C-alpha positions in Angstrom: 7.5 29.0 0.3 9.2 32.3 0.6 6.4 33.8 2.6 6.7 30.7 5.1 10.4 31.5 5.6 9.5 35.3 6.2 7.0 34.2 8.8 9.9 32.2 10.5 11.9 35.5 10.8 14.2 35.0 7.9 15.7 37.7 6.0 13.1 38.9 3.1 15.5 38.9 0.4 17.0 35.5 1.3 13.6 34.1 1.7 12.2 35.1 -1.5 15.3 33.7 -3.5 15.2 30.5 -1.5 11.4 30.1 -2.2 12.1 30.3 -5.9 15.0 27.9 -5.9 12.9 25.3 -4.0 10.0 25.5 -6.5 12.4 25.0 -9.4 14.0 22.0 -7.4 10.6 20.1 -7.3 11.1 18.1 -10.5 14.4 16.9 -9.1 12.6 15.3 -6.1 10.8 12.9 -8.4 13.9 12.0 -10.3 15.7 11.5 -6.9 13.1 9.2 -5.6 13.2 7.0 -8.8 17.0 7.0 -8.7 17.1 5.8 -5.2 15.0 2.7 -6.2 17.0 2.0 -9.2 20.3 2.3 -7.1 19.0 -0.3 -4.5 18.0 -2.6 -7.4 21.5 -2.7 -8.7 23.2 -2.7 -5.4 21.3 -5.9 -4.2 22.6 -7.7 -7.2 26.1 -6.3 -6.8 26.0 -4.5 -10.1 28.2 -1.8 -9.1 30.0 -1.0 -12.4 26.7 0.3 -14.0 26.3 2.6 -11.2 29.7 3.9 -11.4 29.6 4.5 -15.2 26.1 6.3 -15.0 27.3 8.5 -12.1 30.5 9.4 -14.1 28.5 10.1 -17.2 26.1 12.2 -15.2 28.8 14.2 -13.6 30.5 14.9 -16.8 27.2 16.2 -18.0 26.2 18.1 -14.8 29.4 20.3 -14.4 29.3 22.1 -17.8 25.4 22.2 -17.8 25.3 23.8 -14.4 28.0 26.3 -15.4 26.2 27.3 -18.5 22.8 27.7 -16.8 24.2 29.6 -13.9 26.8 31.9 -15.5 25.7 32.0 -19.2 21.9 32.3 -18.9 19.6 34.6 -17.2 18.5 32.0 -14.8 21.4 32.5 -12.3 21.1 30.5 -9.2 17.7 28.9 -10.5 19.9 27.4 -13.2 21.5 25.2 -10.7 18.2 24.0 -9.5 17.3 23.2 -13.3 20.7 21.5 -13.7 20.2 19.2 -10.8 16.9 18.0 -12.0 18.1 17.4 -15.5 21.1 15.4 -14.3 19.0 13.3 -11.9 16.8 12.5 -14.8 19.7 11.6 -17.1 21.0 9.1 -14.4 17.6 7.6 -14.1 17.4 7.2 -17.9 20.8 5.6 -18.1 20.2 3.2 -15.4 16.6 2.3 -16.6 18.0 1.6 -20.1 20.7 -0.6 -18.7 18.1 -2.5 -16.5 15.8 -2.9 -19.7 18.2 -4.0 -22.4 21.2 -5.6 -20.8 21.6 -9.4 -19.9 22.9 -8.7 -16.5 19.4 -7.8 -15.4 17.5 -10.3 -17.3 16.8 -12.8 -14.5 15.5 -10.1 -12.2 13.3 -8.2 -14.8 9.6 -9.0 -14.1 6.3 -7.7 -15.5 4.4 -5.3 -13.2 1.6 -7.2 -11.4 0.0 -7.6 -8.1 2.9 -9.7 -6.9 4.8 -6.5 -6.3 2.3 -5.8 -3.3 3.2 -9.1 -1.6 5.0 -8.3 1.6 4.4 -4.6 1.3 3.4 -4.5 4.9 6.7 -5.8 6.0 8.4 -3.4 3.8 6.7 -0.3 5.3 7.1 -1.6 8.8 10.9 -1.0 8.3 10.9 1.8 5.7 8.8 4.3 7.7 10.9 4.2 10.9 14.1 4.3 8.7 12.9 7.4 6.9 11.9 9.0 10.1 15.4 8.2 11.5 17.2 9.8 8.4 14.9 12.7 8.1 15.3 13.7 11.9 19.1 13.7 11.5 19.1 15.8 8.3 16.4 18.1 9.4 18.5 19.1 12.4 21.1 20.2 10.1 18.5 22.2 8.0 17.2 23.8 11.2 20.8 25.0 11.7 20.8 27.0 8.7 17.3 28.4 9.5 18.7 29.4 12.9 21.7 31.1 11.3 19.3 33.2 9.4 18.1 34.8 12.6 21.7 35.9 13.6 23.0 39.4 12.9 24.4 39.6 9.1 22.1 36.8 8.2 23.6 36.7 4.6 27.1 36.0 5.9 26.0 33.4 8.4 23.7 31.3 6.2 26.4 31.4 3.5 29.0 30.1 5.8 26.9 27.3 7.3 25.7 26.4 3.8 29.2 26.0 2.8 30.1 23.7 5.8 26.9 21.7 5.2 27.7 21.2 1.4 31.3 20.2 2.5 30.0 17.6 5.0 27.5 16.2 2.4 30.4 15.8 -0.2 33.0 14.4 2.3 30.4 11.9 3.6 30.4 10.4 0.1 34.1 10.6 -0.6 36.1 9.6 2.5 39.3 10.7 0.8 38.0 14.3 0.9 38.9 14.6 4.5 42.4 15.6 3.3 40.8 18.3 1.3 39.0 19.7 4.2 42.2 19.9 6.1 43.5 22.3 3.6 42.2 25.3 5.4 43.8 28.1 3.2 41.7 27.0 0.1 38.6 25.5 1.8 36.4 28.4 1.5 37.4 29.2 -2.2 35.7 26.0 -3.3 32.4 27.7 -2.8 32.8 31.4 -2.7 35.2 34.4 -3.8 33.9 36.6 -1.0 36.9 37.3 1.3 34.6 37.6 4.3 33.0 34.4 3.7 36.3 32.6 3.0 37.8 33.9 6.2 34.9 32.9 8.2 34.8 29.3 6.7 38.5 29.0 7.4 37.7 29.5 11.1 35.0 26.8 10.8 37.4 24.3 9.1 38.4 22.5 12.2 34.7 22.0 13.3 33.9 20.7 9.9 36.8 18.1 10.2 35.4 16.9 13.4 31.9 16.6 11.8 33.5 14.4 9.0 35.1 12.1 11.6 31.7 11.8 13.5 29.9 11.3 10.2 32.2 8.5 9.2 31.6 6.7 12.7 27.9 7.5 12.3 27.8 5.8 8.9 29.1 2.6 10.4 26.8 2.7 13.4 23.6 3.6 11.6 24.3 0.8 9.0 24.5 -1.6 11.8 21.1 -0.2 13.2 19.4 -0.6 9.8 20.8 -4.1 9.3 19.4 -5.3 12.5 16.0 -3.6 11.9 16.6 -1.1 14.8 15.1 1.8 12.5 12.6 2.7 15.3 15.2 2.8 17.9 17.5 4.9 15.7 14.8 7.4 15.4 14.4 7.8 19.3 18.2 8.2 19.4 18.2 11.1 16.8 15.4 12.8 18.6 17.2 12.7 21.8 20.6 13.5 20.4 19.8 16.2 18.0 16.5 17.8 19.2 16.8 17.4 23.1 20.6 17.9 23.3 22.2 19.4 20.1 19.8 22.0 18.8 19.1 23.6 22.4 23.0 23.7 23.0 23.3 25.3 19.5 20.8 28.0 20.3 22.5 28.8 23.7 25.8 29.1 22.2 24.9 30.8 19.1 22.4 33.5 20.5 22.9 33.7 24.1 26.8 33.4 24.4 27.0 35.2 20.9 29.3 32.6 19.3 27.1 33.0 16.0 27.6 30.3 13.4 30.6 28.6 15.3 28.3 28.2 18.4 25.5 26.8 16.1 27.9 24.3 14.6 29.4 23.3 18.0 25.9 22.3 19.2 25.2 20.1 16.3 28.6 18.5 16.8 27.5 17.8 20.4 24.2 16.2 19.0 26.4 14.1 16.7 28.6 13.0 19.5 25.7 12.0 21.7 24.2 10.1 18.7 27.4 8.3 18.2 27.7 7.4 21.9 24.2 6.1 22.2 24.5 3.9 19.0 27.9 2.7 20.4 26.3 1.7 23.6 23.5 -0.1 21.8 25.9 -2.0 19.4 28.2 -2.9 22.3 25.3 -4.3 24.4 23.8 -6.5 21.5 23.8 -10.1 21.7 25.3 -10.9 18.3 24.8 -14.7 18.4 21.1 -14.1 19.0 20.9 -11.6 16.1 22.7 -14.2 13.7 20.1 -16.8 14.7 17.5 -14.4 13.8 18.9 -13.6 10.6 19.3 -17.3 9.7 15.7 -18.0 10.6 14.5 -15.2 8.4 16.6 -16.5 5.4 15.0 -19.9 5.9 11.5 -18.6 6.1 12.1 -16.5 2.8 13.6 -19.3 1.0 10.7 -21.9 1.9 8.1 -19.0 1.0 9.8 -18.6 -2.5 9.8 -22.4 -2.9 6.0 -22.7 -2.0 5.2 -20.0 -4.6 7.2 -21.7 -7.3 5.5 -25.0 -6.5 
């Protein structure tokens, strides 16, 4: 993986360390995939308390584990990848035990059989476009980090944009964290003690705050798109917003106009704005009475299908 990053023009030292980190992170991918299935299983039954408890226990386990593996072992940053995987697997085990042994899930526990493949075609009809929709959006942010590695002083640029991306990811899950992002004087210290990084992140803070606002708007609009089955349309919107608009503008501002990391982030902000605008137009032009009628029809068809199988 490090060699691939080298071929893309990234700094050799950063490429080597990033490649090792990604290899150590592979076990976490399997845990994350399993965890997402369990989370959806509990969410569809409105079993939120088990999710909250397991997440709190995992967080309390992850913080000291990550500290020990990163600072008190020879693993260094590789310890963070190992800690992520172990924490994900702990969360999976906790939710799996709750599903297996508690009465709350007794009515939905079923043995594994060929019945699980019933309706799998319809599942993939929605799942694949949705995965493409999400990946296209997140890949645009990852490409932003790769572009920052081509700027002068790539260590500083990638560090700052990684801090900004981590902040966006955190605040996307915790809306109340917007207030924390506004605390510009301490913003950078959350992730780094390097004064150059801290000062640079401070100048990026207003742009990150705008990104948080757009992300909150996007969360609502993309949720509407998913609920209406517009995953394929959402994928087209993301291609146009980020890859035809946002990333080209980011490259022009970052490299041609020499705005560096700020220019790259402004470009992705433009892409997010175009995405929000397009999804808003689609939402406002939708015939919601027709959508409600379709939803009722699907519910009736699903109910009759279940009754037929039971009889």
